VEXMINU-192756 format. One record per residue: residue number from 1; residue in one letter; y, x, z of N, C-alpha, C in turn. Coordinates in steps of 0.05 Angstrom, whole numbers. Each point is the difference from the previous one (the first is absolute). Layout:
N
<site k="NUM" r="a" n_y="Y" n_x="X" n_z="Z" ca_y="Y" ca_x="X" ca_z="Z" c_y="Y" c_x="X" c_z="Z"/>
...
END
This chain:
180
<site k="1" r="m" n_y="1417" n_x="153" n_z="-714" ca_y="-20" ca_x="8" ca_z="3" c_y="-5" c_x="13" c_z="18"/>
<site k="2" r="t" n_y="-16" n_x="-13" n_z="15" ca_y="-17" ca_x="7" ca_z="28" c_y="-22" c_x="19" c_z="-7"/>
<site k="3" r="e" n_y="-14" n_x="24" n_z="10" ca_y="-20" ca_x="13" ca_z="6" c_y="-16" c_x="-9" c_z="17"/>
<site k="4" r="t" n_y="-20" n_x="-4" n_z="5" ca_y="-12" ca_x="0" ca_z="23" c_y="-27" c_x="14" c_z="4"/>
<site k="5" r="s" n_y="4" n_x="24" n_z="7" ca_y="-18" ca_x="18" ca_z="9" c_y="-28" c_x="-7" c_z="14"/>
<site k="6" r="p" n_y="-24" n_x="6" n_z="-3" ca_y="-20" ca_x="-2" ca_z="9" c_y="-10" c_x="14" c_z="24"/>
<site k="7" r="e" n_y="-11" n_x="-23" n_z="19" ca_y="-1" ca_x="4" ca_z="28" c_y="-17" c_x="36" c_z="-3"/>
<site k="8" r="e" n_y="8" n_x="6" n_z="27" ca_y="-12" ca_x="32" ca_z="5" c_y="-31" c_x="-6" c_z="14"/>
<site k="9" r="p" n_y="-15" n_x="6" n_z="0" ca_y="-24" ca_x="1" ca_z="17" c_y="5" c_x="5" c_z="25"/>
<site k="10" r="f" n_y="16" n_x="25" n_z="5" ca_y="10" ca_x="11" ca_z="24" c_y="32" c_x="5" c_z="-2"/>
<site k="11" r="p" n_y="4" n_x="-9" n_z="25" ca_y="33" ca_x="7" ca_z="-10" c_y="8" c_x="26" c_z="5"/>
<site k="12" r="a" n_y="23" n_x="18" n_z="-11" ca_y="4" ca_x="25" ca_z="-2" c_y="-3" c_x="6" c_z="35"/>
<site k="13" r="e" n_y="7" n_x="-6" n_z="11" ca_y="2" ca_x="13" ca_z="31" c_y="-17" c_x="-4" c_z="18"/>
<site k="14" r="s" n_y="-27" n_x="-14" n_z="-14" ca_y="-22" ca_x="3" ca_z="16" c_y="-30" c_x="12" c_z="-17"/>
<site k="15" r="r" n_y="12" n_x="20" n_z="-15" ca_y="-20" ca_x="17" ca_z="-14" c_y="5" c_x="35" c_z="18"/>
<site k="16" r="e" n_y="-21" n_x="5" n_z="-6" ca_y="-6" ca_x="26" ca_z="11" c_y="20" c_x="23" c_z="-13"/>
<site k="17" r="r" n_y="14" n_x="19" n_z="12" ca_y="19" ca_x="22" ca_z="-6" c_y="-7" c_x="27" c_z="8"/>
<site k="18" r="l" n_y="1" n_x="18" n_z="-11" ca_y="-11" ca_x="28" ca_z="3" c_y="27" c_x="8" c_z="13"/>
<site k="19" r="v" n_y="-7" n_x="10" n_z="27" ca_y="22" ca_x="16" ca_z="15" c_y="-1" c_x="28" c_z="2"/>
<site k="20" r="s" n_y="-21" n_x="14" n_z="4" ca_y="2" ca_x="26" ca_z="6" c_y="-22" c_x="14" c_z="-3"/>
<site k="21" r="i" n_y="-7" n_x="21" n_z="-21" ca_y="-24" ca_x="16" ca_z="3" c_y="3" c_x="27" c_z="14"/>
<site k="22" r="f" n_y="-18" n_x="11" n_z="21" ca_y="-5" ca_x="20" ca_z="9" c_y="-34" c_x="9" c_z="-6"/>
<site k="23" r="y" n_y="12" n_x="34" n_z="0" ca_y="-27" ca_x="9" ca_z="-9" c_y="6" c_x="24" c_z="29"/>
<site k="24" r="p" n_y="-26" n_x="11" n_z="6" ca_y="7" ca_x="16" ca_z="24" c_y="5" c_x="23" c_z="-6"/>
<site k="25" r="k" n_y="17" n_x="14" n_z="13" ca_y="13" ca_x="24" ca_z="-5" c_y="-25" c_x="30" c_z="-3"/>
<site k="26" r="r" n_y="15" n_x="12" n_z="-11" ca_y="-18" ca_x="30" ca_z="-7" c_y="-6" c_x="4" c_z="27"/>
<site k="27" r="a" n_y="13" n_x="6" n_z="20" ca_y="9" ca_x="15" ca_z="25" c_y="-31" c_x="-15" c_z="15"/>
<site k="28" r="s" n_y="-4" n_x="-16" n_z="-10" ca_y="-23" ca_x="-20" ca_z="16" c_y="-34" c_x="21" c_z="-6"/>
<site k="29" r="f" n_y="8" n_x="8" n_z="-29" ca_y="-27" ca_x="14" ca_z="-4" c_y="3" c_x="34" c_z="-5"/>
<site k="30" r="i" n_y="23" n_x="6" n_z="16" ca_y="0" ca_x="28" ca_z="-6" c_y="-19" c_x="20" c_z="13"/>
<site k="31" r="f" n_y="-17" n_x="-10" n_z="20" ca_y="-21" ca_x="17" ca_z="5" c_y="-15" c_x="7" c_z="-25"/>
<site k="32" r="y" n_y="-12" n_x="-15" n_z="-17" ca_y="-14" ca_x="-3" ca_z="-23" c_y="10" c_x="9" c_z="-23"/>
<site k="33" r="y" n_y="26" n_x="2" n_z="-4" ca_y="15" ca_x="16" ca_z="-18" c_y="10" c_x="34" c_z="11"/>
<site k="34" r="v" n_y="3" n_x="2" n_z="18" ca_y="-6" ca_x="26" ca_z="11" c_y="-27" c_x="15" c_z="3"/>
<site k="35" r="f" n_y="-13" n_x="-19" n_z="10" ca_y="-39" ca_x="13" ca_z="2" c_y="-5" c_x="6" c_z="-35"/>
<site k="36" r="g" n_y="5" n_x="-18" n_z="-8" ca_y="-11" ca_x="3" ca_z="-38" c_y="15" c_x="21" c_z="-6"/>
<site k="37" r="t" n_y="23" n_x="9" n_z="-1" ca_y="17" ca_x="21" ca_z="-6" c_y="-10" c_x="25" c_z="-2"/>
<site k="38" r="v" n_y="-7" n_x="-1" n_z="33" ca_y="-10" ca_x="25" ca_z="17" c_y="-30" c_x="13" c_z="-19"/>
<site k="39" r="v" n_y="-7" n_x="-28" n_z="4" ca_y="-30" ca_x="12" ca_z="-15" c_y="-4" c_x="6" c_z="-23"/>
<site k="40" r="f" n_y="26" n_x="-7" n_z="-18" ca_y="-8" ca_x="6" ca_z="-25" c_y="19" c_x="26" c_z="-3"/>
<site k="41" r="i" n_y="17" n_x="2" n_z="8" ca_y="10" ca_x="36" ca_z="4" c_y="-21" c_x="20" c_z="12"/>
<site k="42" r="v" n_y="-17" n_x="-10" n_z="17" ca_y="-12" ca_x="13" ca_z="5" c_y="-33" c_x="12" c_z="-21"/>
<site k="43" r="g" n_y="-3" n_x="-28" n_z="-11" ca_y="-23" ca_x="6" ca_z="-21" c_y="12" c_x="6" c_z="-24"/>
<site k="44" r="m" n_y="23" n_x="9" n_z="-2" ca_y="18" ca_x="19" ca_z="-22" c_y="-4" c_x="32" c_z="9"/>
<site k="45" r="g" n_y="12" n_x="-10" n_z="30" ca_y="-6" ca_x="37" ca_z="1" c_y="-24" c_x="11" c_z="-1"/>
<site k="46" r="f" n_y="-19" n_x="-12" n_z="1" ca_y="-27" ca_x="6" ca_z="5" c_y="-7" c_x="-1" c_z="-27"/>
<site k="47" r="m" n_y="3" n_x="-18" n_z="-22" ca_y="2" ca_x="14" ca_z="-32" c_y="17" c_x="27" c_z="-3"/>
<site k="48" r="t" n_y="15" n_x="2" n_z="7" ca_y="20" ca_x="19" ca_z="-17" c_y="-9" c_x="27" c_z="19"/>
<site k="49" r="v" n_y="-11" n_x="-1" n_z="32" ca_y="-11" ca_x="28" ca_z="5" c_y="-27" c_x="10" c_z="-19"/>
<site k="50" r="t" n_y="-13" n_x="-25" n_z="-6" ca_y="-26" ca_x="-3" ca_z="-10" c_y="2" c_x="9" c_z="-29"/>
<site k="51" r="s" n_y="23" n_x="-4" n_z="-25" ca_y="10" ca_x="9" ca_z="-13" c_y="7" c_x="24" c_z="-3"/>
<site k="52" r="y" n_y="10" n_x="12" n_z="21" ca_y="6" ca_x="28" ca_z="1" c_y="-12" c_x="25" c_z="6"/>
<site k="53" r="g" n_y="-25" n_x="-12" n_z="14" ca_y="-25" ca_x="12" ca_z="7" c_y="4" c_x="9" c_z="33"/>
<site k="54" r="g" n_y="23" n_x="-16" n_z="9" ca_y="-6" ca_x="1" ca_z="28" c_y="-31" c_x="-7" c_z="18"/>
<site k="55" r="l" n_y="-12" n_x="-24" n_z="-17" ca_y="-23" ca_x="-16" ca_z="12" c_y="-23" c_x="6" c_z="-20"/>
<site k="56" r="p" n_y="-29" n_x="-2" n_z="-6" ca_y="-11" ca_x="10" ca_z="-17" c_y="3" c_x="-26" c_z="-12"/>
<site k="57" r="r" n_y="-1" n_x="5" n_z="-27" ca_y="1" ca_x="-20" ca_z="-29" c_y="-22" c_x="-14" c_z="2"/>
<site k="58" r="d" n_y="-18" n_x="-20" n_z="15" ca_y="-14" ca_x="-13" ca_z="-3" c_y="-4" c_x="-26" c_z="5"/>
<site k="59" r="l" n_y="-15" n_x="-28" n_z="-5" ca_y="0" ca_x="-28" ca_z="-4" c_y="7" c_x="-15" c_z="25"/>
<site k="60" r="v" n_y="-10" n_x="23" n_z="22" ca_y="14" ca_x="-15" ca_z="30" c_y="23" c_x="0" c_z="9"/>
<site k="61" r="s" n_y="14" n_x="27" n_z="-8" ca_y="33" ca_x="0" ca_z="2" c_y="11" c_x="-19" c_z="-17"/>
<site k="62" r="w" n_y="1" n_x="10" n_z="-22" ca_y="9" ca_x="-27" ca_z="-26" c_y="-3" c_x="-29" c_z="12"/>
<site k="63" r="s" n_y="-22" n_x="-4" n_z="4" ca_y="-7" ca_x="-29" ca_z="10" c_y="13" c_x="-14" c_z="22"/>
<site k="64" r="l" n_y="7" n_x="25" n_z="22" ca_y="16" ca_x="-10" ca_z="25" c_y="28" c_x="-12" c_z="0"/>
<site k="65" r="s" n_y="6" n_x="24" n_z="-24" ca_y="30" ca_x="7" ca_z="1" c_y="7" c_x="-33" c_z="-23"/>
<site k="66" r="a" n_y="-13" n_x="-4" n_z="-16" ca_y="-4" ca_x="-19" ca_z="-23" c_y="4" c_x="-27" c_z="14"/>
<site k="67" r="g" n_y="-22" n_x="-6" n_z="15" ca_y="-5" ca_x="-23" ca_z="27" c_y="18" c_x="-3" c_z="5"/>
<site k="68" r="a" n_y="19" n_x="29" n_z="22" ca_y="15" ca_x="-8" ca_z="14" c_y="32" c_x="-6" c_z="-13"/>
<site k="69" r="m" n_y="2" n_x="4" n_z="-30" ca_y="33" ca_x="-4" ca_z="-13" c_y="-14" c_x="-30" c_z="-8"/>
<site k="70" r="i" n_y="-21" n_x="-12" n_z="-3" ca_y="-4" ca_x="-25" ca_z="-8" c_y="1" c_x="-19" c_z="22"/>
<site k="71" r="f" n_y="-11" n_x="6" n_z="16" ca_y="-1" ca_x="-12" ca_z="32" c_y="30" c_x="-15" c_z="9"/>
<site k="72" r="g" n_y="20" n_x="24" n_z="-3" ca_y="30" ca_x="1" ca_z="8" c_y="14" c_x="-18" c_z="-20"/>
<site k="73" r="i" n_y="-10" n_x="-2" n_z="-27" ca_y="11" ca_x="-10" ca_z="-21" c_y="-3" c_x="-37" c_z="6"/>
<site k="74" r="i" n_y="-33" n_x="1" n_z="5" ca_y="2" ca_x="-23" ca_z="6" c_y="6" c_x="-27" c_z="27"/>
<site k="75" r="l" n_y="-3" n_x="21" n_z="25" ca_y="21" ca_x="-3" ca_z="20" c_y="24" c_x="-12" c_z="-7"/>
<site k="76" r="v" n_y="15" n_x="28" n_z="-11" ca_y="28" ca_x="-19" ca_z="0" c_y="4" c_x="-22" c_z="-26"/>
<site k="77" r="a" n_y="-19" n_x="-5" n_z="-19" ca_y="-7" ca_x="-8" ca_z="-15" c_y="-1" c_x="-38" c_z="16"/>
<site k="78" r="w" n_y="-14" n_x="5" n_z="20" ca_y="-4" ca_x="-23" ca_z="12" c_y="16" c_x="-8" c_z="15"/>
<site k="79" r="a" n_y="10" n_x="10" n_z="18" ca_y="26" ca_x="-2" ca_z="20" c_y="19" c_x="-17" c_z="-21"/>
<site k="80" r="e" n_y="15" n_x="8" n_z="-23" ca_y="16" ca_x="-14" ca_z="-21" c_y="-14" c_x="-17" c_z="-3"/>
<site k="81" r="s" n_y="-23" n_x="-3" n_z="-10" ca_y="-8" ca_x="-27" ca_z="-12" c_y="-2" c_x="-18" c_z="22"/>
<site k="82" r="r" n_y="-13" n_x="1" n_z="24" ca_y="0" ca_x="-14" ca_z="29" c_y="32" c_x="-13" c_z="2"/>
<site k="83" r="r" n_y="18" n_x="22" n_z="-4" ca_y="22" ca_x="-12" ca_z="3" c_y="19" c_x="-19" c_z="-13"/>
<site k="84" r="w" n_y="-5" n_x="3" n_z="-33" ca_y="8" ca_x="-13" ca_z="-23" c_y="-11" c_x="-26" c_z="0"/>
<site k="85" r="f" n_y="-22" n_x="-1" n_z="13" ca_y="-18" ca_x="-29" ca_z="-10" c_y="-1" c_x="-16" c_z="26"/>
<site k="86" r="t" n_y="19" n_x="11" n_z="20" ca_y="1" ca_x="-19" ca_z="30" c_y="29" c_x="-16" c_z="-5"/>
<site k="87" r="l" n_y="-2" n_x="-21" n_z="2" ca_y="24" ca_x="-5" ca_z="4" c_y="5" c_x="-29" c_z="20"/>
<site k="88" r="y" n_y="29" n_x="5" n_z="8" ca_y="-1" ca_x="-26" ca_z="13" c_y="29" c_x="-18" c_z="-3"/>
<site k="89" r="i" n_y="-10" n_x="-22" n_z="-5" ca_y="11" ca_x="-22" ca_z="-19" c_y="22" c_x="-14" c_z="32"/>
<site k="90" r="i" n_y="21" n_x="-7" n_z="-11" ca_y="13" ca_x="-30" ca_z="15" c_y="8" c_x="-12" c_z="-16"/>
<site k="91" r="t" n_y="-1" n_x="-29" n_z="4" ca_y="8" ca_x="-15" ca_z="-19" c_y="11" c_x="-30" c_z="19"/>
<site k="92" r="t" n_y="13" n_x="-16" n_z="-8" ca_y="12" ca_x="-23" ca_z="20" c_y="-21" c_x="-19" c_z="5"/>
<site k="93" r="w" n_y="-21" n_x="8" n_z="-6" ca_y="-20" ca_x="-16" ca_z="5" c_y="-21" c_x="11" c_z="34"/>
<site k="94" r="n" n_y="-6" n_x="28" n_z="-14" ca_y="-21" ca_x="12" ca_z="22" c_y="5" c_x="27" c_z="-15"/>
<site k="95" r="v" n_y="-14" n_x="21" n_z="21" ca_y="-4" ca_x="28" ca_z="-3" c_y="-31" c_x="11" c_z="-7"/>
<site k="96" r="r" n_y="5" n_x="19" n_z="-22" ca_y="-32" ca_x="8" ca_z="1" c_y="2" c_x="25" c_z="-5"/>
<site k="97" r="v" n_y="-26" n_x="15" n_z="-2" ca_y="-8" ca_x="19" ca_z="2" c_y="-16" c_x="7" c_z="-26"/>
<site k="98" r="r" n_y="-3" n_x="15" n_z="-21" ca_y="-9" ca_x="4" ca_z="-31" c_y="-16" c_x="18" c_z="5"/>
<site k="99" r="t" n_y="-27" n_x="7" n_z="2" ca_y="-15" ca_x="31" ca_z="-7" c_y="-19" c_x="-5" c_z="-21"/>
<site k="100" r="g" n_y="-3" n_x="31" n_z="-3" ca_y="-25" ca_x="-6" ca_z="-23" c_y="12" c_x="14" c_z="-20"/>
<site k="101" r="v" n_y="-19" n_x="10" n_z="-19" ca_y="3" ca_x="21" ca_z="-26" c_y="-9" c_x="-16" c_z="-18"/>
<site k="102" r="f" n_y="-25" n_x="-3" n_z="4" ca_y="-16" ca_x="-15" ca_z="-22" c_y="-15" c_x="-27" c_z="7"/>
<site k="103" r="s" n_y="2" n_x="-9" n_z="24" ca_y="-3" ca_x="-26" ca_z="18" c_y="30" c_x="-7" c_z="10"/>
<site k="104" r="r" n_y="18" n_x="-21" n_z="-2" ca_y="20" ca_x="-2" ca_z="11" c_y="-7" c_x="-20" c_z="24"/>
<site k="105" r="k" n_y="15" n_x="7" n_z="21" ca_y="-14" ca_x="-23" ca_z="26" c_y="24" c_x="2" c_z="16"/>
<site k="106" r="t" n_y="13" n_x="-31" n_z="-3" ca_y="14" ca_x="-6" ca_z="17" c_y="-2" c_x="-17" c_z="18"/>
<site k="107" r="k" n_y="22" n_x="-2" n_z="24" ca_y="-5" ca_x="-5" ca_z="33" c_y="36" c_x="-17" c_z="-1"/>
<site k="108" r="r" n_y="-3" n_x="-18" n_z="0" ca_y="28" ca_x="-9" ca_z="11" c_y="-7" c_x="-14" c_z="26"/>
<site k="109" r="v" n_y="34" n_x="-8" n_z="10" ca_y="4" ca_x="-23" ca_z="21" c_y="19" c_x="-13" c_z="3"/>
<site k="110" r="f" n_y="-3" n_x="-21" n_z="-4" ca_y="21" ca_x="-14" ca_z="-1" c_y="23" c_x="2" c_z="15"/>
<site k="111" r="y" n_y="21" n_x="-19" n_z="-1" ca_y="30" ca_x="13" ca_z="27" c_y="-11" c_x="-18" c_z="17"/>
<site k="112" r="d" n_y="-17" n_x="-16" n_z="-2" ca_y="0" ca_x="-32" ca_z="18" c_y="-28" c_x="19" c_z="27"/>
<site k="113" r="e" n_y="-13" n_x="14" n_z="-11" ca_y="-22" ca_x="16" ca_z="11" c_y="9" c_x="21" c_z="12"/>
<site k="114" r="i" n_y="25" n_x="6" n_z="-2" ca_y="5" ca_x="26" ca_z="18" c_y="8" c_x="-4" c_z="27"/>
<site k="115" r="a" n_y="-17" n_x="5" n_z="20" ca_y="3" ca_x="-3" ca_z="31" c_y="23" c_x="37" c_z="5"/>
<site k="116" r="m" n_y="-11" n_x="13" n_z="0" ca_y="20" ca_x="28" ca_z="13" c_y="6" c_x="24" c_z="-25"/>
<site k="117" r="l" n_y="17" n_x="16" n_z="3" ca_y="3" ca_x="17" ca_z="-12" c_y="4" c_x="23" c_z="14"/>
<site k="118" r="h" n_y="-12" n_x="23" n_z="-14" ca_y="7" ca_x="32" ca_z="17" c_y="6" c_x="23" c_z="-21"/>
<site k="119" r="c" n_y="18" n_x="16" n_z="16" ca_y="0" ca_x="23" ca_z="-16" c_y="-14" c_x="16" c_z="17"/>
<site k="120" r="s" n_y="-12" n_x="30" n_z="-9" ca_y="-22" ca_x="10" ca_z="8" c_y="5" c_x="29" c_z="-14"/>
<site k="121" r="g" n_y="-6" n_x="23" n_z="15" ca_y="-9" ca_x="24" ca_z="-18" c_y="7" c_x="24" c_z="28"/>
<site k="122" r="p" n_y="-6" n_x="26" n_z="-14" ca_y="5" ca_x="16" ca_z="18" c_y="35" c_x="9" c_z="-3"/>
<site k="123" r="p" n_y="-9" n_x="10" n_z="22" ca_y="36" ca_x="11" ca_z="-1" c_y="11" c_x="6" c_z="-12"/>
<site k="124" r="d" n_y="-20" n_x="29" n_z="-14" ca_y="17" ca_x="8" ca_z="-26" c_y="-6" c_x="0" c_z="-24"/>
<site k="125" r="e" n_y="-20" n_x="-30" n_z="-7" ca_y="20" ca_x="-10" ca_z="-17" c_y="19" c_x="-25" c_z="-2"/>
<site k="126" r="r" n_y="3" n_x="-4" n_z="25" ca_y="25" ca_x="-21" ca_z="2" c_y="22" c_x="18" c_z="-7"/>
<site k="127" r="k" n_y="5" n_x="24" n_z="18" ca_y="13" ca_x="15" ca_z="-3" c_y="20" c_x="10" c_z="-32"/>
<site k="128" r="v" n_y="-19" n_x="-8" n_z="-21" ca_y="3" ca_x="1" ca_z="-22" c_y="3" c_x="-17" c_z="-21"/>
<site k="129" r="g" n_y="7" n_x="-32" n_z="21" ca_y="5" ca_x="-22" ca_z="-16" c_y="-29" c_x="-11" c_z="-9"/>
<site k="130" r="m" n_y="-19" n_x="12" n_z="9" ca_y="-27" ca_x="-17" ca_z="-8" c_y="-18" c_x="-15" c_z="16"/>
<site k="131" r="g" n_y="-21" n_x="-11" n_z="-1" ca_y="-20" ca_x="-16" ca_z="26" c_y="-7" c_x="-30" c_z="-14"/>
<site k="132" r="d" n_y="-10" n_x="-11" n_z="8" ca_y="-26" ca_x="-18" ca_z="-7" c_y="13" c_x="-30" c_z="23"/>
<site k="133" r="v" n_y="-4" n_x="-17" n_z="-18" ca_y="11" ca_x="-24" ca_z="0" c_y="-31" c_x="-19" c_z="9"/>
<site k="134" r="e" n_y="2" n_x="-17" n_z="21" ca_y="-27" ca_x="-7" ca_z="6" c_y="10" c_x="-29" c_z="1"/>
<site k="135" r="i" n_y="-18" n_x="-18" n_z="-20" ca_y="6" ca_x="-26" ca_z="-2" c_y="-21" c_x="-24" c_z="19"/>
<site k="136" r="y" n_y="-5" n_x="-11" n_z="18" ca_y="-21" ca_x="-13" ca_z="18" c_y="2" c_x="-32" c_z="-2"/>
<site k="137" r="t" n_y="-18" n_x="-9" n_z="0" ca_y="-3" ca_x="-38" ca_z="-15" c_y="0" c_x="-8" c_z="37"/>
<site k="138" r="s" n_y="-9" n_x="21" n_z="5" ca_y="-1" ca_x="-15" ca_z="36" c_y="6" c_x="19" c_z="22"/>
<site k="139" r="v" n_y="17" n_x="-6" n_z="20" ca_y="2" ca_x="14" ca_z="26" c_y="-18" c_x="10" c_z="7"/>
<site k="140" r="d" n_y="-25" n_x="-13" n_z="3" ca_y="-20" ca_x="18" ca_z="12" c_y="-17" c_x="15" c_z="-9"/>
<site k="141" r="d" n_y="2" n_x="6" n_z="-33" ca_y="-7" ca_x="13" ca_z="-12" c_y="0" c_x="38" c_z="3"/>
<site k="142" r="e" n_y="-23" n_x="6" n_z="3" ca_y="-1" ca_x="34" ca_z="2" c_y="6" c_x="10" c_z="-27"/>
<site k="143" r="k" n_y="-5" n_x="-20" n_z="-15" ca_y="4" ca_x="28" ca_z="-22" c_y="15" c_x="-21" c_z="-24"/>
<site k="144" r="p" n_y="14" n_x="14" n_z="-11" ca_y="21" ca_x="-13" ca_z="-22" c_y="-17" c_x="0" c_z="-20"/>
<site k="145" r="a" n_y="17" n_x="-34" n_z="-15" ca_y="-11" ca_x="-12" ca_z="-20" c_y="6" c_x="19" c_z="-30"/>
<site k="146" r="l" n_y="29" n_x="13" n_z="-9" ca_y="8" ca_x="14" ca_z="-10" c_y="16" c_x="28" c_z="10"/>
<site k="147" r="v" n_y="-5" n_x="17" n_z="-10" ca_y="18" ca_x="22" ca_z="9" c_y="0" c_x="12" c_z="-24"/>
<site k="148" r="f" n_y="41" n_x="4" n_z="0" ca_y="9" ca_x="16" ca_z="-16" c_y="-1" c_x="38" c_z="7"/>
<site k="149" r="d" n_y="-16" n_x="10" n_z="-3" ca_y="1" ca_x="26" ca_z="0" c_y="17" c_x="26" c_z="-14"/>
<site k="150" r="g" n_y="12" n_x="6" n_z="11" ca_y="19" ca_x="27" ca_z="-2" c_y="25" c_x="-13" c_z="-19"/>
<site k="151" r="v" n_y="21" n_x="-20" n_z="15" ca_y="9" ca_x="-7" ca_z="-27" c_y="30" c_x="11" c_z="19"/>
<site k="152" r="h" n_y="21" n_x="6" n_z="-22" ca_y="27" ca_x="4" ca_z="12" c_y="15" c_x="-16" c_z="11"/>
<site k="153" r="n" n_y="14" n_x="3" n_z="21" ca_y="14" ca_x="-22" ca_z="12" c_y="-17" c_x="-20" c_z="17"/>
<site k="154" r="p" n_y="-25" n_x="10" n_z="21" ca_y="-11" ca_x="-36" ca_z="9" c_y="17" c_x="-5" c_z="10"/>
<site k="155" r="d" n_y="20" n_x="-4" n_z="12" ca_y="9" ca_x="-16" ca_z="9" c_y="18" c_x="-20" c_z="-13"/>
<site k="156" r="g" n_y="16" n_x="18" n_z="-18" ca_y="10" ca_x="-21" ca_z="-26" c_y="-17" c_x="-19" c_z="-10"/>
<site k="157" r="v" n_y="-30" n_x="3" n_z="-3" ca_y="-19" ca_x="-12" ca_z="-23" c_y="-8" c_x="-15" c_z="24"/>
<site k="158" r="r" n_y="-3" n_x="6" n_z="22" ca_y="-10" ca_x="-29" ca_z="26" c_y="26" c_x="-14" c_z="2"/>
<site k="159" r="e" n_y="25" n_x="3" n_z="2" ca_y="19" ca_x="-18" ca_z="-4" c_y="5" c_x="-24" c_z="-21"/>
<site k="160" r="i" n_y="-12" n_x="12" n_z="-23" ca_y="-4" ca_x="-10" ca_z="-25" c_y="-18" c_x="-26" c_z="1"/>
<site k="161" r="i" n_y="-21" n_x="13" n_z="9" ca_y="-19" ca_x="-24" ca_z="-3" c_y="5" c_x="-18" c_z="33"/>
<site k="162" r="n" n_y="13" n_x="10" n_z="22" ca_y="6" ca_x="-19" ca_z="18" c_y="16" c_x="-21" c_z="-6"/>
<site k="163" r="r" n_y="23" n_x="6" n_z="-17" ca_y="18" ca_x="-21" ca_z="-13" c_y="-15" c_x="-13" c_z="-16"/>
<site k="164" r="f" n_y="-15" n_x="4" n_z="-12" ca_y="-9" ca_x="-17" ca_z="-28" c_y="-22" c_x="-22" c_z="33"/>
<site k="165" r="a" n_y="-18" n_x="12" n_z="8" ca_y="-1" ca_x="-18" ca_z="19" c_y="-2" c_x="-18" c_z="18"/>
<site k="166" r="q" n_y="25" n_x="5" n_z="8" ca_y="22" ca_x="-14" ca_z="13" c_y="9" c_x="-28" c_z="-15"/>
<site k="167" r="t" n_y="9" n_x="15" n_z="-21" ca_y="10" ca_x="-24" ca_z="-15" c_y="-23" c_x="-14" c_z="-19"/>
<site k="168" r="i" n_y="-14" n_x="-8" n_z="16" ca_y="-26" ca_x="-12" ca_z="-24" c_y="16" c_x="-33" c_z="-9"/>
<site k="169" r="p" n_y="-13" n_x="-9" n_z="-29" ca_y="18" ca_x="-28" ca_z="1" c_y="-27" c_x="-26" c_z="14"/>
<site k="170" r="d" n_y="22" n_x="-25" n_z="0" ca_y="-22" ca_x="-16" ca_z="4" c_y="10" c_x="-17" c_z="-26"/>
<site k="171" r="p" n_y="-33" n_x="-9" n_z="-13" ca_y="-26" ca_x="2" ca_z="-5" c_y="7" c_x="24" c_z="-8"/>
<site k="172" r="l" n_y="-26" n_x="11" n_z="10" ca_y="-4" ca_x="35" ca_z="-15" c_y="-12" c_x="-9" c_z="-32"/>
<site k="173" r="p" n_y="18" n_x="23" n_z="-11" ca_y="-2" ca_x="3" ca_z="-27" c_y="-25" c_x="9" c_z="-12"/>
<site k="174" r="w" n_y="-17" n_x="10" n_z="21" ca_y="-38" ca_x="5" ca_z="-9" c_y="-14" c_x="-17" c_z="11"/>
<site k="175" r="a" n_y="9" n_x="-20" n_z="5" ca_y="-24" ca_x="-16" ca_z="11" c_y="-18" c_x="-10" c_z="-14"/>
<site k="176" r="h" n_y="2" n_x="5" n_z="-27" ca_y="-18" ca_x="-14" ca_z="-23" c_y="-17" c_x="16" c_z="0"/>
<site k="177" r="l" n_y="4" n_x="40" n_z="6" ca_y="-21" ca_x="10" ca_z="-4" c_y="-21" c_x="4" c_z="18"/>
<site k="178" r="d" n_y="-28" n_x="7" n_z="-8" ca_y="-16" ca_x="12" ca_z="10" c_y="4" c_x="22" c_z="19"/>
<site k="179" r="r" n_y="-4" n_x="0" n_z="21" ca_y="6" ca_x="27" ca_z="21" c_y="-34" c_x="17" c_z="1"/>
<site k="180" r="s" n_y="-15" n_x="-10" n_z="-17" ca_y="-27" ca_x="18" ca_z="12" c_y="0" c_x="23" c_z="-26"/>
END
């Protein structure tokens, strides 16, 4: 007896597969973490000094110190949520940037649309192995189509994307998709 398997609508080699997901490094938000922590500590200090009688115990001093503490907490929480809800996705068909907490927005560029890849970043970020990968869809564009901002090892990420862009199969496995 021979069993026949039904034909698959898409062969396994033409399916999109996840290659890697990157998050921005915490070091790219270091200013917000440090500033939020300093503001929180200053608010805590004023609250402590007020409770020991160093400052007059009135509504203004209490409100300012409590407001500073709350602002510091919100600033650090905002930076952390922005980091956690920004994804840089590399698949076998395209690269994507997904952002947003409540309304998720995804921007993607297929490998056949990529014209140029560029790594950038300040020298101090590059020393610690962090930087940006800019993806251009046209050589003449001034603004990149996608930016992987503050990723670890940007040269390695650029090389992964570059290898996928150089080895595009023919016919394109994503030709059936609407690119809008």
